[in-house]
BADO-132735 format. One record per residue (C-alpha): residue in one letter; x, y, z. Coordinates in steps of 0.001 Angstrom, whole numbers, padded with zeros to 6 digits, always signed. Example, Ala and Ser with C-alpha at 12.3 -4.5 7.8 and 13.67 -1.06 7.14 Angstrom:
a+012300-004500+007800/s+013670-001060+007140/
This chain:
m+089951+070426+067082/t+088285+068476+069896/n+086093+070546+072183/r+087853+071284+075451/v+086366+072027+078839/i+087650+073944+081833/e+089593+071829+084343/r+090093+073901+087487/d+091925+071334+089652/g+095463+069983+089542/l+097252+073332+089193/p+100537+074279+090863/q+099915+076153+094092/w+101237+079468+092769/l+098638+079441+089987/e+095600+078809+092196/p+095163+082534+093104/v+094976+083327+089393/r+092247+080723+088903/d+090331+081944+091957/a+090543+085562+090796/a+089359+084631+087295/e+086355+082816+088743/r+085197+085758+090839/v+086244+088851+088886/l+083518+091001+087325/p+083740+092475+083820/e+083727+096037+085180/q+086763+095172+087314/l+088715+094411+084166/s+087640+097150+081785/r+085373+100140+081475/f+084268+098845+078067/l+081490+096260+078382/p+080509+094117+075382/p+077561+095427+073362/v+074460+093403+072714/e+075130+093261+068982/d+077408+094494+066187/a+080562+092855+067524/r+082748+089952+066441/a+083949+087263+068843/a+087646+086590+069396/a+089808+084858+071980/v+093394+084936+073224/l+095381+082343+075172/m+097001+083551+078395/l+099321+080575+078862/f+101146+080165+082163/g+104218+077943+082279/e+107149+077314+084561/s+110733+077520+083311/e+114034+077360+085160/e+113592+081074+085895/g+110184+080502+087508/p+106499+080950+086566/d+106031+082721+083261/l+103740+083707+080407/l+103978+082862+076705/l+103788+085872+074382/i+104339+086520+070705/e+105596+089471+068726/r+103684+090136+065568/a+105750+090405+062393/r+106854+093914+061489/s+105765+093315+057906/l+102088+093022+058855/r+099670+095726+057790/s+098072+095851+061225/h+099502+095738+064780/a+102980+095223+063329/g+105731+094535+065832/q+103432+094494+068848/s+103687+091965+071665/s+100525+090025+072414/f+098961+086794+073538/p+098423+084220+070801/g+094864+084559+069557/g+092436+085739+066954/a+088873+085785+065743/l+086582+082790+066160/d+086035+080659+063073/p+082690+078911+062505/e+084246+075536+063286/d+085328+076770+066746/g+081749+076599+067948/d+079395+078768+069972/p+080964+082088+071082/d+078889+081805+074261/g+080001+078197+074795/p+083179+076303+073890/g+084066+078561+070959/p+086557+080867+072719/i+088532+077949+074183/a+088717+076215+070810/a+089734+079435+069069/a+092423+080339+071610/l+094041+076893+071359/r+093731+076773+067574/e+095281+080193+067111/a+098115+079370+069523/w+098843+076223+067510/e+098733+078106+064206/e+100984+080926+065443/t+103499+079105+067663/g+103214+075381+066939/l+102048+074833+070524/d+100587+071362+071127/p+097118+072041+072617/a+097089+068569+074185/g+099633+069793+076731/v+097505+072737+077857/q+095065+072563+080754/v+092456+075287+080352/f+091623+076233+083922/a+089561+079426+083578/a+088297+082114+081241/l+088001+085802+082035/p+084857+087749+081182/a+084755+088846+077568/l+086205+092322+077006/y+085137+094794+074356/i+087515+096718+072104/p+085431+099600+070672/v+087903+100680+067986/s+087658+097344+066192/r+084363+096034+067607/f+085815+092776+068876/v+084585+090993+071982/v+087688+089170+073212/t+087676+086318+075737/p+091006+085744+077505/v+091339+081967+078006/l+093686+080988+080845/g+095814+077873+080467/w+098454+075935+082404/w+101265+074558+080240/r+101132+071163+081893/e+103193+069358+079239/e+105409+071760+077349/s+106018+071449+073625/p+108454+073285+071337/v+107210+076684+070156/r+108429+078953+067384/p+107096+081429+064823/v+105217+079090+062479/d+104794+081733+059774/k+107440+084474+059872/g+105081+086612+057822/e+102632+086602+060722/t+104694+086055+063868/g+108056+087714+064360/a+108983+086010+067636/v+107692+083713+070353/f+109012+084402+073837/r+108411+083798+077545/v+108370+086408+080308/t+108535+085495+083975/i+105805+086645+086340/a+108541+088071+088573/e+109760+090254+085706/l+106237+091450+084932/a+105547+092230+088594/d+108877+094020+089122/p+108052+097698+089808/a+111150+098729+087844/n+109574+097286+084687/r+106164+098919+085075/v+105036+102179+083499/r+101921+103758+082105/l+101957+104468+078394/r+100311+107368+076618/h+098862+106292+073275/p+098626+108835+070401/s+094845+108690+070892/g+095338+110170+074363/h+094533+106958+076227/v+096900+106154+079086/g+097196+102513+080115/p+099582+100051+081753/a+102713+098836+080018/f+105604+096510+080803/a+109217+096969+079699/v+110297+093308+079657/a+112378+090923+077539/g+113751+093835+075549/r+110229+094766+074450/l+107410+097078+075462/v+104171+095204+076145/w+101205+097559+076031/g+097574+097942+074956/f+095068+095124+075390/t+097685+092549+076361/a+099247+094743+079039/g+095802+095643+080361/v+094872+091997+080876/i+098213+091196+082525/d+097864+094229+084796/r+094383+093204+085979/v+095331+089554+086485/l+098375+090516+088562/h+096227+092870+090617/h+093256+090611+091316/s+095384+087500+091954/g+097580+089250+094508/m+100736+088939+092399/e+101044+092687+091899/r+103829+094537+093698/p+103555+098235+094582/w+104687+100335+091654/d+104661+103989+090622/p+101719+104713+088267/s+102949+108290+087843/r+105700+106998+085531/i+104133+107826+082164/v+105972+107296+078885/s+105089+107803+075233/l+105604+105327+072432/s+109019+105332+070796/d+109443+106839+067347/d+109519+103367+065783/a+106405+102281+067667/l+104633+105517+066782/a+105295+104878+063094/l+103793+101407+063418/v+100790+102769+065303/r+100138+105399+062640/e+100226+102722+059937/d+097980+100532+062070/r+095420+103298+062650/e+095278+103998+058924/d+094778+100292+058219/t+092101+099943+060930/d+089976+102408+058999/r+089981+099904+056131/t+090025+096477+057804/r+088907+095374+061253/v+091279+092903+062900/l+091901+091515+066361/p+093021+094498+068488/v+096042+092975+070187/g+097662+096375+070703/d+094758+098774+070887/a+093861+100498+074120/g+092322+097834+076279/p+091574+097212+079944/s+092838+099867+082307/
């Protein structure tokens, strides 16, 4: 895939605060976990902003429930860098985020304007250093689960729905970690993905006052998936789309 560069101009006005926040935010403002010097694997996710009839939105996927790891969890498209993606400290994360989005959803990368990248975030449990790549869906293309064995659903959630205080809670993970979560589109978005969304809403000024004392636990079904996932993580390290992330 052709190397892509960041193009910061030409965005809709509502998206400019997100770009500005991404350009100035510090790693410690996103997460308490800073990337280690060594012993970590590079990965990237695509935080893709679009605009539907309902208003500005984000593209998310739901991982297939048949997967051995992170089954049924909502996340950004993304995954580990492949050698052909390039330098992890250079264009590699952008190439990986676009490639993975294409592989998982059929998204045409040519229609995406990459306008920023957040600082890389570390996920200790799986030793991934994940770069969230921010894109504007300038020319939309059809999206769908390309491989039902990997991706259970592809869906869009409006920024208004994510920012609605009625949809915001904090979720207690079986590990004891408490982090942000969003009850949207008939799903619960939590872990790394929810942490990134939470911080982007906050630092871009899109956040609305909400009650952080609302703490919920995972449902019985989600707990079963988490237990299976934790057992599998002991055997195989994968991209931590649902593990405790930024908070």
